[in-house]
C-alpha positions as CSV (number, residue, x, y, z in Angstrom):
1,M,24.7,-31.1,-21.0
2,N,21.0,-31.9,-20.3
3,S,18.2,-34.3,-21.0
4,V,18.2,-33.3,-24.5
5,N,21.3,-33.0,-25.9
6,N,23.0,-36.4,-24.5
7,G,23.2,-38.1,-27.6
8,N,20.7,-40.7,-28.0
9,N,20.5,-41.4,-24.1
10,F,17.6,-40.0,-22.0
11,L,18.6,-39.4,-18.6
12,P,15.5,-38.5,-16.2
13,S,18.0,-36.9,-13.7
14,Y,18.8,-34.4,-16.0
15,L,15.3,-33.7,-16.8
16,L,14.4,-33.3,-13.3
17,A,17.4,-30.7,-12.8
18,D,16.1,-29.1,-16.1
19,A,12.6,-28.9,-14.5
20,A,13.7,-27.9,-11.2
21,S,16.1,-24.8,-12.6
22,Y,12.8,-23.4,-15.0
23,L,10.8,-23.6,-11.5
24,F,13.4,-21.9,-9.7
25,G,13.8,-19.1,-12.2
26,L,10.3,-18.6,-12.6
27,A,9.7,-18.3,-8.7
28,I,12.5,-15.6,-8.4
29,A,10.7,-13.9,-11.7
30,L,7.6,-13.8,-9.9
31,A,9.1,-12.8,-6.7
32,V,10.7,-9.9,-8.4
33,N,7.5,-8.9,-10.7
34,L,5.7,-8.7,-7.3
35,S,7.9,-7.1,-5.4
36,V,9.9,-4.6,-7.5
37,F,7.5,-3.9,-10.3
38,P,4.1,-4.2,-8.6
39,S,2.1,-1.7,-11.4
40,T,0.3,-3.4,-14.0
41,S,-0.8,-2.3,-17.0
42,E,-4.5,-2.9,-16.2
43,K,-3.9,-0.2,-13.5
44,E,-2.3,2.2,-15.9
45,L,-5.2,1.7,-18.6
46,R,-7.7,2.2,-15.9
47,Q,-5.8,5.7,-15.1
48,M,-5.9,6.6,-18.7
49,L,-9.4,6.1,-19.2
50,V,-10.7,8.2,-16.7
51,T,-8.1,10.9,-17.7
52,S,-9.5,10.2,-21.4
53,L,-12.9,10.7,-20.0
54,C,-12.3,14.1,-18.2
55,H,-10.9,15.2,-21.7
56,I,-14.4,14.5,-23.1
57,K,-16.5,16.1,-20.5
58,E,-14.4,19.2,-20.9
59,L,-14.5,19.1,-24.6
60,S,-18.1,18.3,-24.6
61,G,-19.0,21.3,-22.5
62,L,-16.7,23.4,-25.0
63,I,-19.1,22.0,-27.8
64,A,-22.3,23.0,-26.1
65,K,-21.0,26.5,-26.0
66,A,-19.9,26.7,-29.3
67,Y,-23.1,25.2,-30.4
68,A,-24.9,27.8,-28.4
69,M,-22.7,30.3,-29.8
70,I,-21.7,31.7,-26.3
71,A,-18.1,30.3,-26.5
72,M,-15.0,32.9,-26.7
73,E,-12.0,32.7,-28.8
74,K,-10.2,31.3,-26.1
75,E,-12.4,28.7,-25.5
76,M,-12.2,27.3,-29.3
77,E,-8.6,27.5,-29.1
78,A,-8.8,25.3,-25.8
79,G,-11.3,23.0,-27.8
80,E,-8.4,22.5,-30.6
81,V,-6.1,21.7,-28.0
82,L,-8.2,19.3,-26.4
83,M,-8.9,17.6,-29.9
84,Q,-5.4,16.9,-30.0
85,I,-5.0,15.6,-26.7
86,M,-7.7,13.0,-27.3
87,R,-6.1,11.8,-30.6
88,A,-3.0,11.4,-28.4
89,D,-5.2,9.4,-25.6
90,F,-6.7,7.5,-28.4
91,V,-3.1,6.1,-29.2
92,A,-1.8,5.3,-25.7
93,L,-5.2,3.7,-24.9
94,N,-4.5,1.2,-27.7
95,R,-1.0,1.0,-26.8
96,I,-1.7,0.1,-22.9
97,L,-4.6,-2.1,-24.2
98,G,-2.1,-4.3,-26.0
99,E,0.0,-4.3,-23.0
100,T,-2.7,-5.3,-20.9
101,G,-3.9,-8.2,-23.5
102,M,-0.6,-9.9,-22.3
103,E,-0.9,-10.1,-18.6
104,I,-2.8,-12.2,-16.7
105,N,-5.9,-10.3,-15.3
106,W,-8.4,-11.5,-12.9
107,S,-11.3,-9.5,-13.8
108,S,-14.9,-9.2,-14.3
109,Y,-14.4,-7.3,-17.5
110,S,-13.1,-8.8,-20.9
111,M,-10.3,-7.4,-23.2
112,E,-12.7,-7.4,-26.0
113,G,-15.2,-5.7,-23.9
114,T,-12.9,-3.2,-23.1
115,H,-11.3,-2.8,-26.7
116,I,-14.8,-2.0,-27.9
117,Y,-15.7,0.3,-25.0
118,I,-12.6,2.6,-25.9
119,L,-13.1,2.5,-29.8
120,R,-17.0,3.7,-28.7
121,T,-15.8,6.3,-26.4
122,I,-13.0,8.2,-28.2
């Protein structure tokens, strides 16, 4: 029985008990999330951005070689593989960005700005 389903009677003691139980559960959940699961999707997003930028760097070097007509067949095949990897990176970045949008972040960067950055980069 709680403060809502007690017929038509409002009992403040039940309301206080409900509030205390919710606050206790919130405290436990916060402690578990900070101690047991300390990783955040923002950190994962930053790591994925670095990986994607390294792939872009490699691909731009291969494109420059191909444009100068000095690329070997092996490098052309590596470029094709990198294109597939970058497509997968784009999907992964969008997934991680969606997860990061649900987290509480203390950052000087906005989620909208990060989303635009990803769209322009890849």
